[in-house]
N, C-alpha and C positions, 0 to 999 in steps of 0.2 A: 171204099177199098178198090184198088185196081182190079178189074175182072179177072185178069190172068192170076193175080195173087190170090184172089178169092178161091178160084178153083184149086189151088195148090195148098191152101191153108190147112186143111185137115191133115194131110200127110206131113206137112211141116211140123204142125203142132204135136202130132203123135211120135215123130221120129227124130227131128232136128235137135241137136244138143242144146241149143239156146232156149227153146220152149221147154224142154225136159228139165233143165237145170233151174229155169225161173220158176216152174211149178213146184219143184222140191223146196225152194226157198220160201215161196208163199205158204206152203203147207206147214213148213216148220215154224214160220212166223206165227201163223194162226194157232199152232199147238202151243207156242210160248204165251200167247196172250189170251188163250181161251178163258172166258169167265167160268166161274165155279159151276153154274148151271148148264154150261155148254152153249153152243150158238143155237138160236132158235131160227127165226126167219132170216134167210140170206137173199140178198139181191146182187146179181152180177150184171153190171152196167156195161154194155157193149159186149155181150157174151157170144157173139157169133152163133154158132150152131150148138152151143152148150157143151162144147168139148171138155170143159172143166167141171161139168155137173156131175159126172159120176164120182169124183173124189169130193166135191163140196156136198153131195147128197148124204155123205157119210158123216158130215158135221152138223148138218141142220136141214131145214126145209128150203130147198133152193128153188129160185125162179130168176128169170132174166129180162132184160129189155135189150133189143138190138136195133140200131138205127139204119142199117143197111140190109134191105130184104135179100140182096144178092148173096149175102153170107149164110143164108139158112136154107136148109133142105125141108120143104114142106111136110115131108113124110118123115122127118128125123125123129129119133127116139125121144127127144126132149121138146119137140116142137109145140106141145100143149103148155109147156111152162114158160114160153118165151113170148113176150109181146113185141111186135114190130112197130116202131114209131119213133118220134123224137124224144129225147130225154130232156124234157122242159116241164113247165107247169101244167102241160096237157097230160102228162103221165100221172094218173090219179089211181094208184093201186087200191086205196081204201085201207091201207094197213101201214105200220112201220116195221123197220127191220133192225135186227140185232147187229147185223153185219152188211155193209155195202162194200162191194169191190169195184174199183175202176182201174182195170189192168191194161196199161198202155192204151188208154182211151183219151185221157185229158188233152194230149197233144193234138188231137184230131179236131178240136173246137176252136173256133175263132173267139168265142166268148166263155172261156174256161171257168171264170168266177161264177157265173150264173148256173152253170152245171154242177159246180161244187156245192153252191147253195142249195139246190134242189136235192143233191144226195145228202147233205147235212140234215135237211128238214125231214128227210125220210127215216133218220135213225131213230130208234126207240131211245128212251132215257138211258144214258150210259153206253149207248151203241158205238160201234167201231166203224170207221171208214178206212179201208186199206187201198193205197194208190201205188201203182208203178207207173213210171214215165221215163222216157229216154233223157239222159243227163248231158248237159253242157253244149251250148251252141257251137263251141269250137270243134265239136265232133260232128257236125252236120255233114251228111254225105247224100249220095244219090238215093240210098235207101230211104232217107226221110222224104225225098221227093216222091219216090214210088208210093210211100204210104200216106201221102197227102197231110204230112205234119205241118203244123203251124210254127212250132218252135220245139226247143229241148230245154230242160229245167235245171236249176241248181237247187240245192237244199234250201238256201235262203229265199230264193225266188218263190218256191212252192210254198214254203211256210207263210210268206206274206200273202200269197193267193188264198190260202186256206183261211187265214185270219180275215181277209177281206169278205170271204163267203160266210163268216160267223162261226168259224171252227177254230181248232188249234192242233198242232202236230204234237203228238205225244212222243213219237221216236221216228227217226229217219236214218237211213243209211244208203251209201252207194254200193252198187255191186257190179259184177263184171269188171273188177278193177284190173285184173290181168290183161284185159283186152284194150285198156285205154291207150297204151302206146301205138298199138296196131291201128285202132280207129283214128288216132290223130294223124298218123302217117297217111292213111287213106284220105282224110279230109285235105291234107296239104297237096297230095297227089292230084286229087280232082279239081283242086283250085287252078292247077296249071294245065291239066289234061282232063276236061270235062268228059264224063261218060254217060251213056244212055242208061237210065234206070233199068235193072233187070230183077226178075223174081228170084229170091234166094233159092238155092239148091241144097239138098241134103249132101254134106261131104261124104267122102269114102268112109266105110265103116271104121277103119282104124283112127282116122282123123276125127271123125264124129265122136268116137268113144274118148279119145284123148282130150278133146275140148271140153267134154261133159265132165271128165274126172277132174280137169283143172278147175272148172267152175265150182264143182263140189267140195274140192279141197280148199279153195277160197272161202266158201261159205263156212266150213267147219273151223277154219283157223283164224279168219278175220271177222267173224260175225259179230263180235262184241267190241271191235275196234272201230272208231269213228274216223276212218281215213278220208281225206278231202277230195277224193276223186273216184271216177268209175264211169262206166258207159251208161249205166241205169241208175235209178233212184227209187227206193221204196220208202214209203211214208205210212205210219199208222196215225190216224187222226180221229177227232170226235168233235161234238158240239162244244162251243166255248161255254164254260161255266160262269 
């Protein structure tokens, strides 16, 4: 992660409408698909400083792995539950997980299939892998450059990648659909007028609240409709039977 971005990430996660609305969507999805016995062991891949752990700890026993040491505070509340290191075959936790989360992580890997394969092998029988990724290469902007992304995904492309890794997608949907035209305009604009990538800022309170409400309205009204566009993609997957 960009060092300046890393220093701003906690405030962005806690206050910015994009992160707040995404967290709401993830939590509502987990509630919808929660197994009868509840979630047991949970692994958050690319968990940063464990900013999602407080909510996840209400669902099960959560731990994480973070590849970028700069993203962690050594004295953080959840530091004892976070392992720092690569997410590959060297990660041997000695257990399996009922739920593995890869939240806007996969796009940071040059070899995403191997990382998905590792995640799927860490699932307990019947376990769930929940993934979010940025959607559609045509929406590529300077924000992707700042975040060191390798690509953006489509539902079809992510499904093929999960199958290559030995899994199957059970359900998938695009979200932040209301943003799609705005993001497309930004992409076209930057194609003609390149910009220097900048760390996101929290909008003014009224704009921040408006965008959050728009995102939540979309989630409530379009959550069961499989619209073919959006700025992000959420997929629920598991090991292939």
